[in-house]
C-alpha positions in Angstrom: -9.0 -4.1 62.8 -9.4 -7.5 61.1 -11.5 -5.9 58.4 -8.8 -3.4 57.7 -6.2 -6.2 57.4 -8.5 -8.2 55.1 -9.0 -5.1 52.9 -5.2 -4.6 52.7 -4.7 -8.2 51.7 -7.4 -8.0 49.1 -5.9 -4.8 47.7 -2.4 -6.4 47.5 -3.9 -9.4 45.8 -5.7 -7.2 43.3 -2.5 -5.2 42.6 -0.6 -8.4 41.9 -3.4 -9.7 39.6 -3.5 -6.4 37.8 0.3 -6.4 37.3 0.2 -10.0 36.0 -2.6 -9.1 33.6 -0.7 -6.0 32.3 2.4 -8.2 31.7 0.3 -10.8 29.8 -1.4 -8.0 27.8 2.0 -6.4 26.9 3.4 -9.8 25.8 0.3 -10.5 23.6 0.7 -7.0 22.0 4.4 -7.6 21.3 3.7 -10.9 19.7 0.9 -9.4 17.5 3.0 -6.5 16.5 5.9 -8.8 15.5 3.6 -10.9 13.5 2.1 -7.8 11.8 5.5 -6.5 11.0 6.6 -9.8 9.5 3.4 -9.9 7.4 3.9 -6.4 6.2 7.5 -7.1 5.2 6.5 -10.3 3.4 3.8 -8.4 1.5 6.2 -5.6 0.6 8.7 -8.1 -0.7 6.1 -10.0 -2.7 4.9 -6.8 -4.3 8.4 -5.7 -5.0 9.2 -9.1 -6.6 6.0 -9.0 -8.6 6.7 -5.5 -10.0 10.3 -6.5 -10.8 9.1 -9.6 -12.5 6.5 -7.7 -14.5 9.0 -5.1 -15.5 11.7 -7.7 -16.1 9.6 -10.0 -18.2 10.7 -11.8 -21.4 12.8 -10.2 -24.1 9.8 -9.8 -26.5 7.6 -8.2 -23.8 10.3 -5.8 -22.6 11.0 -4.5 -26.1 7.5 -3.1 -26.4 7.4 -1.8 -22.8 8.8 1.7 -22.4 11.8 1.7 -20.1 11.6 4.0 -17.0 13.6 7.2 -17.2 16.4 7.6 -14.7 14.6 10.4 -13.0 11.5 8.3 -12.4 10.9 7.6 -8.7 11.7 4.2 -7.5 9.3 2.1 -5.3 11.9 2.0 -2.5 12.2 5.8 -2.4 8.5 6.2 -1.5 8.8 4.2 1.7 6.9 1.2 2.9 3.7 0.9 0.9 1.6 -0.2 3.8 2.3 3.0 5.7 1.0 5.3 2.9 -2.2 7.2 3.2 -4.7 6.8 0.2 -3.8 10.2 -1.3 -0.1 9.5 -1.0 -0.6 6.1 -2.5 -2.4 7.5 -5.6 0.2 10.2 -6.1 3.0 7.6 -5.8 1.3 5.3 -8.2 0.6 8.0 -10.8 4.3 9.2 -10.6 5.6 5.6 -10.7 3.6 4.4 -13.7 3.6 7.7 -15.6 6.5 6.8 -17.9 6.4 3.1 -17.5 3.2 2.4 -19.4 2.6 3.5 -23.0 -0.7 5.2 -23.7 -3.2 2.7 -25.1 -4.8 3.1 -28.4 -8.6 3.6 -28.0 -10.8 4.0 -31.1 -13.2 7.0 -31.1 -16.7 6.5 -30.0 -19.5 7.4 -32.5 -20.2 10.5 -30.5 -16.6 11.6 -30.6 -16.5 10.9 -34.3 -19.6 12.9 -35.1 -18.5 15.7 -32.8 -15.1 15.9 -34.6 -16.7 16.3 -38.0 -16.8 19.7 -39.6 -20.3 21.3 -39.7 -21.6 20.9 -43.2 -24.2 23.5 -44.1 -24.6 21.9 -47.6 -23.2 25.0 -49.4 -20.0 23.3 -50.4 
């Protein structure tokens, strides 16, 4: 009988310790999630401010930068950037920057130049 009583006491103690450990674990997870959410929000705000600053720029810079069309998707419409999958991020980035950046001039390479020349058979 005393062994049975000791076993019950031991089981009760283990149950209390397990419950306390579960509470501490849940509290740590809540603190970590709150910190992660705050970090994500700070990063989103910093990115949003950087993009607005880059697009807002000085008068000389903004004259040469093409202005976005009204039907261009806004960054806020796409949802939080940190929740996007890589494929969704690439699609969003290509849609977002499609009409915001002008195509850059790139000179032809020698191979492109030679390939674009008409074939000369010497008869002309």
